[in-house]
C-alpha positions, 0 to 999 in steps of 0.5 A: 371700474375706472377702465370701463368709464374710460372706455365708455367716455372714449366711445361717446366721444367717438360717436360725437366726432363721427356725428359732427363729421357726418353733419359737416360733410353731408349735412351742408356744412362744407357747402356753406363754407365753400359758398362763404369762401367763394363770396369772399373771393368775388368781393376781393376780386371787385376790390382789386378791380377798383384799385386797378381802376385807380391806377388807370385813372392816375396813369392811363389814357381815357380808353384805359380808364373806360376799359378798367371801369368796365372791369370793375362793373363786371367784377361787381356783377360777378359778386352779385353786388347790385348797389356797387354794380349800378354805381360803377355802371354810371362811372363806366358810362361817364368814363367811356363817354369821355373816351368817345367809346360806347359804354 
């Protein structure tokens, strides 16, 4: 009797695991995880670009600063972060004006 209960429990557990795997791989779970990971990556790229801008601002020429501001702007555009994109577009314009370059 105990062996039958154990066998039934294993069968039910296997069905639950199979259903979870089917949902994860074909029901959208893996796509959602991939989208979440991709957004984290684009946000980190934007943060790295801001750090690089700070280095250029402290150590670079006016042209370096203008170019790096453009890189930050592009990173926020890639991350689909409109508020930061608009902010950095203004920063880019001001930095490029200071460098005598089109922004």
